[in-house]
LUMKE-300709 format. One record per residue: residue in three letters; x, z, y of N, C-alpha, C, O in turn. Coordinates in steps of 0.1 Angstrom, whole numbers, padded with zeros to 4 digits, always signed. Layout:
BEGIN
ALAXZYXZYXZYXZY ...
//
This chain:
BEGIN
UNK+1050+1301+2208+1040+1304+2197+1035+1318+2199+1043+1328+2199 UNK+1022+1320+2200+1016+1333+2201+1019+1342+2188+1021+1336+2177 UNK+1019+1354+2190+1021+1364+2179+1009+1363+2169+0998+1363+2173 UNK+1013+1362+2157+1003+1362+2146+1008+1373+2136+1018+1371+2130 UNK+1000+1384+2134+1005+1395+2126+1008+1391+2112+1015+1398+2105 UNK+1002+1380+2107+1004+1376+2093+1016+1367+2092+1020+1364+2080 UNK+1022+1363+2103+1034+1354+2102+1046+1359+2110+1052+1352+2118 UNK+1049+1372+2109+1060+1378+2116+1073+1375+2108+1072+1372+2096 UNK+1084+1377+2115+1097+1375+2108+1100+1389+2102+1100+1399+2109 UNK+1103+1389+2089+1107+1402+2082+1119+1408+2088+1129+1400+2092 UNK+1120+1421+2088+1132+1428+2093+1142+1428+2082+1139+1427+2070 UNK+1155+1429+2086+1165+1430+2076+1164+1443+2068+1158+1453+2073 UNK+1170+1443+2056+1169+1456+2048+1176+1467+2055+1186+1465+2062 UNK+1170+1479+2054+1176+1491+2060+1181+1500+2049+1173+1505+2042 UNK+1194+1502+2048+1199+1509+2037+1198+1524+2038+1198+1531+2028 UNK+1196+1530+2050+1196+1544+2052+1182+1549+2054+1174+1542+2060 UNK+1179+1561+2050+1166+1567+2052+1169+1582+2056+1180+1586+2053 UNK+1161+1589+2062+1147+1586+2065+1146+1578+2078+1153+1581+2087 UNK+1136+1570+2079+1132+1564+2092+1119+1572+2096+1111+1575+2088 UNK+1119+1575+2109+1108+1583+2114+1103+1576+2127+1110+1572+2135 UNK+1089+1575+2127+1082+1569+2139+1078+1581+2148+1072+1591+2142 UNK+1080+1580+2161+1076+1591+2170+1068+1585+2181+1069+1574+2186 UNK+1058+1594+2186+1051+1591+2199+1052+1604+2207+1049+1615+2202 UNK+1057+1602+2219+1058+1613+2229+1050+1609+2241+1050+1597+2245 UNK+1043+1619+2247+1034+1616+2258+1038+1624+2270+1042+1636+2269 UNK+1036+1618+2282+1039+1626+2294+1028+1636+2296+1016+1634+2292 UNK+1031+1647+2303+1022+1657+2306+1010+1652+2314+1012+1645+2324 UNK+0998+1655+2309+0986+1650+2316+0985+1635+2317+0978+1629+2325 UNK+0993+1628+2308+0994+1613+2308+0997+1607+2322+0992+1596+2325 UNK+1005+1615+2329+1010+1610+2342+1018+1597+2340+1027+1598+2331 UNK+1016+1586+2347+1024+1574+2345+1037+1574+2352+1040+1567+2362 UNK+1046+1583+2347+1059+1585+2354+1071+1581+2346+1082+1581+2352 UNK+1070+1578+2333+1082+1577+2325+1090+1564+2328+1102+1564+2324 UNK+1084+1554+2333+1092+1542+2336+1099+1542+2349+1106+1532+2353 UNK+1098+1552+2357+1103+1552+2371+1116+1560+2371+1119+1569+2363 UNK+1124+1557+2381+1136+1566+2384+1130+1578+2391+1120+1577+2398 UNK+1135+1590+2388+1147+1593+2380+1145+1595+2365+1155+1598+2358 UNK+1133+1593+2360+1130+1596+2346+1138+1587+2337+1144+1592+2328 UNK+1137+1574+2339+1144+1565+2330+1158+1567+2329+1163+1569+2317 UNK+1166+1568+2339+1180+1571+2338+1183+1585+2331+1193+1586+2324 UNK+1175+1595+2335+1176+1608+2329+1174+1607+2314+1181+1614+2306 UNK+1164+1600+2310+1161+1598+2295+1172+1591+2288+1176+1595+2277 UNK+1178+1581+2294+1189+1574+2288+1201+1583+2287+1207+1583+2276 UNK+1204+1591+2297+1215+1600+2296+1213+1611+2286+1222+1614+2278 UNK+1201+1616+2285+1198+1626+2275+1199+1621+2261+1205+1627+2252 UNK+1195+1608+2259+1196+1602+2245+1211+1601+2242+1215+1604+2231 UNK+1219+1596+2251+1233+1595+2249+1240+1608+2245+1247+1609+2236 UNK+1237+1618+2253+1242+1632+2251+1238+1638+2238+1247+1643+2230 UNK+1226+1637+2235+1221+1643+2222+1226+1635+2210+1230+1641+2200 UNK+1227+1622+2211+1232+1614+2200+1247+1617+2197+1252+1615+2186 UNK+1254+1621+2208+1268+1624+2206+1269+1638+2198+1278+1639+2190 UNK+1260+1647+2201+1261+1660+2195+1254+1660+2181+1258+1667+2172 UNK+1243+1653+2180+1235+1652+2168+1231+1638+2165+1220+1633+2170 UNK+1239+1630+2158+1238+1616+2157+1224+1611+2151+1219+1618+2143 UNK+1220+1600+2155+1208+1593+2150+1208+1579+2155+1214+1576+2166 UNK+1202+1570+2148+1201+1556+2153+1187+1554+2158+1177+1559+2153 UNK+1186+1546+2169+1173+1541+2174+1171+1527+2169+1178+1518+2173 UNK+1162+1526+2160+1159+1513+2154+1149+1505+2162+1150+1493+2162 UNK+1140+1511+2169+1130+1504+2177+1126+1514+2188+1126+1526+2186 UNK+1122+1509+2200+1119+1517+2211+1110+1510+2221+1112+1498+2223 UNK+1100+1517+2227+1093+1512+2239+1090+1523+2247+1085+1534+2243 UNK+1093+1522+2260+1090+1532+2270+1078+1526+2279+1079+1516+2285 UNK+1067+1534+2279+1055+1530+2286+1054+1539+2298+1061+1550+2298 UNK+1045+1537+2307+1044+1546+2319+1040+1560+2315+1045+1569+2321 UNK+1032+1562+2305+1028+1576+2301+1031+1580+2287+1026+1591+2283 UNK+1038+1572+2280+1042+1576+2266+1054+1567+2261+1057+1557+2268 UNK+1059+1571+2250+1070+1563+2244+1067+1563+2229+1062+1573+2223 UNK+1072+1552+2222+1072+1551+2208+1086+1548+2204+1093+1540+2211 UNK+1090+1553+2192+1103+1548+2187+1104+1551+2172+1096+1559+2167 UNK+1114+1544+2166+1117+1547+2152+1132+1551+2152+1141+1544+2158 UNK+1135+1562+2146+1148+1567+2144+1152+1567+2130+1144+1567+2121 UNK+1165+1565+2127+1171+1568+2114+1181+1580+2116+1190+1579+2124 UNK+1178+1590+2108+1187+1602+2108+1198+1601+2098+1196+1593+2088 UNK+1209+1608+2100+1219+1608+2089+1214+1613+2076+1205+1621+2076 UNK+1219+1608+2065+1215+1612+2052+1215+1627+2051+1226+1633+2054 UNK+1205+1633+2046+1204+1648+2044+1200+1655+2057+1199+1668+2056 UNK+1199+1649+2068+1195+1656+2081+1181+1652+2084+1178+1641+2086 UNK+1173+1662+2086+1159+1660+2089+1155+1668+2102+1143+1669+2105 UNK+1165+1672+2110+1162+1680+2122+1159+1672+2134+1167+1671+2143 UNK+1148+1665+2134+1145+1657+2146+1138+1666+2157+1139+1662+2168 UNK+1132+1677+2153+1126+1685+2163+1136+1691+2173+1133+1691+2185 UNK+1148+1695+2168+1158+1700+2177+1163+1689+2187+1165+1691+2198 UNK+1164+1677+2181+1169+1666+2189+1159+1663+2201+1163+1661+2212 UNK+1146+1662+2197+1136+1660+2207+1135+1671+2217+1134+1669+2229 UNK+1136+1684+2213+1136+1695+2222+1148+1694+2232+1146+1696+2244 UNK+1160+1690+2227+1171+1688+2236+1169+1677+2246+1172+1678+2258 UNK+1164+1666+2241+1162+1654+2250+1152+1658+2261+1154+1655+2272 UNK+1140+1664+2257+1130+1667+2266+1135+1677+2277+1133+1676+2288 UNK+1143+1687+2272+1148+1697+2281+1158+1691+2291+1158+1694+2303 UNK+1167+1682+2286+1177+1676+2295+1170+1667+2306+1174+1668+2317 UNK+1160+1660+2302+1152+1651+2311+1145+1660+2321+1145+1658+2333 UNK+1139+1671+2316+1131+1680+2325+1140+1686+2335+1137+1687+2347 UNK+1152+1691+2331+1161+1698+2340+1166+1688+2351+1168+1691+2362 UNK+1169+1676+2346+1175+1666+2355+1165+1661+2365+1169+1658+2377 UNK+1152+1661+2362+1142+1656+2371+1132+1666+2377+1123+1662+2384 UNK+1134+1678+2374+1124+1688+2379+1122+1688+2394+1111+1688+2399 UNK+1133+1687+2402+1132+1687+2416+1125+1674+2421+1118+1674+2431 UNK+1127+1663+2414+1120+1650+2418+1105+1650+2415+1098+1643+2422 UNK+1101+1659+2405+1087+1659+2401+1079+1669+2408+1067+1671+2405 UNK+1085+1676+2418+1077+1686+2425+1068+1680+2435+1072+1677+2447 UNK+1056+1678+2431+1045+1671+2439+1035+1682+2443+1024+1678+2447 UNK+1038+1694+2443+1029+1705+2447+1021+1711+2435+1015+1721+2436 UNK+1021+1704+2424+1014+1709+2412+1022+1720+2406+1035+1719+2405 UNK+1016+1730+2401+1023+1742+2395+1018+1743+2381+1006+1743+2378 UNK+1027+1746+2371+1022+1747+2357+1015+1760+2355+1016+1770+2363 UNK+1007+1761+2345+0999+1773+2342+1008+1784+2337+1020+1781+2334 UNK+1003+1796+2337+1011+1807+2332+1016+1805+2318+1027+1808+2314 UNK+1007+1799+2310+1011+1796+2296+1023+1787+2295+1032+1788+2287 UNK+1022+1776+2303+1033+1766+2303+1046+1773+2308+1057+1770+2303 UNK+1045+1782+2318+1057+1789+2323+1063+1798+2312+1075+1798+2309 UNK+1054+1805+2305+1058+1814+2295+1065+1807+2283+1075+1812+2278 UNK+1060+1795+2280+1066+1787+2269+1077+1778+2274+1082+1770+2266 UNK+1081+1779+2286+1091+1771+2293+1088+1756+2291+1097+1748+2288 UNK+1075+1753+2293+1071+1739+2291+1074+1731+2304+1075+1737+2315 UNK+1076+1718+2302+1079+1709+2313+1066+1704+2320+1056+1704+2314 UNK+1068+1699+2332+1057+1692+2339+1059+1677+2336+1051+1669+2341 UNK+1069+1673+2328+1071+1659+2325+1065+1656+2311+1059+1645+2310 UNK+1066+1665+2301+1062+1662+2288+1051+1670+2283+1049+1681+2287 UNK+1042+1664+2274+1033+1673+2266+1041+1681+2257+1053+1677+2253 UNK+1036+1692+2252+1043+1701+2244+1047+1695+2231+1059+1697+2227 UNK+1039+1688+2224+1042+1684+2210+1044+1669+2211+1043+1662+2221 UNK+1047+1664+2199+1049+1649+2197+1043+1646+2183+1042+1655+2175 UNK+1041+1633+2181+1036+1629+2168+1047+1622+2161+1055+1615+2166 UNK+1048+1625+2148+1059+1619+2139+1052+1614+2126+1042+1619+2122 UNK+1058+1604+2121+1054+1597+2109+1066+1593+2101+1075+1586+2106 UNK+1067+1597+2088+1078+1593+2080+1075+1578+2075+1064+1576+2069 UNK+1084+1569+2078+1082+1555+2074+1084+1555+2059+1094+1560+2053 UNK+1074+1549+2052+1073+1549+2037+1082+1538+2031+1088+1541+2020 UNK+1082+1526+2036+1089+1515+2030+1091+1504+2040+1088+1506+2052 UNK+1097+1493+2036+1100+1482+2045+1088+1477+2053+1088+1474+2065 UNK+1077+1475+2045+1065+1470+2052+1060+1480+2062+1055+1476+2073 UNK+1060+1493+2060+1056+1503+2070+1065+1502+2082+1061+1504+2093 UNK+1078+1500+2079+1088+1499+2090+1084+1487+2099+1084+1488+2111 UNK+1082+1476+2093+1078+1463+2100+1065+1465+2108+1065+1461+2120 UNK+1055+1472+2102+1043+1474+2110+1045+1483+2122+1040+1480+2133 UNK+1053+1493+2120+1056+1502+2132+1065+1496+2142+1063+1498+2154 UNK+1075+1488+2138+1083+1481+2148+1075+1470+2155+1076+1469+2167 UNK+1066+1463+2148+1057+1454+2155+1048+1461+2165+1046+1457+2176 UNK+1042+1473+2161+1034+1481+2169+1041+1485+2182+1036+1484+2193 UNK+1053+1489+2180+1061+1494+2192+1063+1482+2202+1061+1484+2214 UNK+1068+1471+2196+1071+1460+2205+1059+1453+2211+1060+1447+2222 UNK+1047+1454+2205+1035+1448+2211+1028+1458+2220+1018+1453+2227 UNK+1032+1470+2220+1025+1480+2228+1023+1477+2243+1012+1480+2248 UNK+1033+1471+2250+1030+1468+2264+1019+1457+2266+1012+1458+2276 UNK+1018+1448+2256+1007+1438+2257+0994+1445+2254+0984+1442+2260 UNK+0994+1453+2244+0981+1460+2240+0976+1468+2252+0963+1468+2254 UNK+0984+1475+2259+0980+1483+2271+0979+1475+2284+0977+1480+2294 UNK+0981+1462+2282+0980+1452+2294+0990+1455+2305+0987+1454+2317 UNK+1002+1460+2301+1012+1461+2311+1021+1449+2312+1029+1447+2321 UNK+1019+1440+2302+1027+1427+2302+1019+1417+2294+1011+1420+2286 UNK+1022+1404+2297+1015+1393+2290+1021+1390+2277+1015+1384+2268 UNK+1034+1395+2275+1040+1392+2262+1051+1403+2260+1054+1410+2270 UNK+1055+1405+2248+1065+1415+2245+1078+1412+2253+1085+1421+2257 UNK+1081+1399+2255+1093+1396+2262+1093+1399+2277+1103+1401+2283 UNK+1081+1401+2282+1080+1404+2296+1082+1418+2300+1083+1422+2311 UNK+1082+1427+2289+1083+1441+2292+1098+1445+2290+1104+1443+2280 UNK+1104+1451+2301+1119+1453+2300+1123+1466+2293+1135+1467+2289 UNK+1114+1475+2290+1117+1488+2285+1115+1490+2270+1108+1498+2266 UNK+1121+1480+2262+1119+1481+2248+1131+1475+2241+1139+1468+2247 UNK+1132+1476+2228+1142+1470+2220+1138+1456+2216+1145+1450+2208 UNK+1127+1451+2221+1123+1437+2217+1134+1427+2219+1137+1419+2211 UNK+1141+1428+2231+1152+1418+2234+1163+1419+2224+1170+1409+2221 UNK+1166+1431+2219+1176+1433+2209+1172+1426+2196+1180+1419+2189 UNK+1159+1427+2192+1154+1421+2180+1155+1406+2181+1157+1399+2172 UNK+1153+1400+2193+1154+1386+2195+1168+1382+2194+1171+1372+2187 UNK+1178+1389+2200+1192+1386+2199+1197+1386+2184+1205+1378+2180 UNK+1191+1396+2177+1195+1397+2163+1188+1387+2153+1190+1388+2141 UNK+1179+1379+2159+1172+1369+2151+1160+1375+2143+1155+1369+2134 UNK+1156+1387+2146+1145+1394+2139+1132+1388+2144+1123+1385+2136 UNK+1130+1386+2157+1118+1380+2163+1122+1367+2170+1133+1366+2175 UNK+1113+1358+2170+1115+1346+2179+1113+1351+2193+1105+1360+2195 UNK+1118+1344+2203+1117+1348+2217+1103+1348+2222+1099+1356+2231 UNK+1094+1340+2216+1080+1340+2220+1071+1349+2212+1058+1347+2213 UNK+1076+1357+2204+1068+1367+2196+1061+1376+2205+1066+1380+2216 UNK+1049+1380+2202+1041+1390+2209+1034+1385+2221+1034+1392+2231 UNK+1028+1374+2221+1020+1369+2232+1006+1376+2232+1004+1386+2226 UNK+0997+1370+2240+0985+1377+2242+0973+1370+2235+0963+1368+2241 UNK+0974+1368+2222+0963+1363+2214+0953+1374+2211+0957+1385+2210 UNK+0941+1370+2210+0930+1379+2206+0933+1386+2193+0931+1398+2191 UNK+0938+1378+2183+0941+1383+2170+0952+1394+2171+0951+1404+2163 UNK+0961+1393+2179+0972+1403+2180+0966+1416+2186+0969+1427+2181 UNK+0957+1415+2196+0951+1427+2202+0943+1434+2191+0943+1447+2191 UNK+0935+1427+2184+0926+1433+2174+0934+1440+2163+0930+1451+2158 UNK+0946+1435+2160+0954+1441+2149+0958+1456+2152+0958+1464+2143 UNK+0960+1459+2165+0964+1472+2169+0954+1481+2174+0956+1493+2177 UNK+0942+1476+2176+0931+1485+2183+0923+1492+2172+0914+1499+2176 
//
């Protein structure tokens, strides 16, 4: 059954807040994030940072030039910026030698210790309520289809879509390539 944004499966209640939606982009939108060594370095960085500064990953998609995710931070903790700085730094250090393709960062990027992997900033959005959570989770999981990297959400390996199917949140055929689904996110 193709995805119909008006007939999605509601997500289970989430008792903890805040939920935060993030978008991070690769530097100059280089399509490098889904490749080794970036992917394993990102996984390792997430594990390491979550051990030091806990948070839950509620939804995730890794695209070639960006990623989207929803996190839940511990009650009373709003320091997501430090978490992202640590993650980005760990990935950059781990992959710097692999990314040396002759390009050199500007003086400003060197001065600010910027990476050649990540853009400086990221976008964040505080999830307001359950409906906002559902919309953002749907957006995350449909993103590979929207960008034409996959014919369905199930066909994209770098997301939490498969976890949502296992947990009964989405049917396995959710997120196909219907025109209505594409229009919803554009």
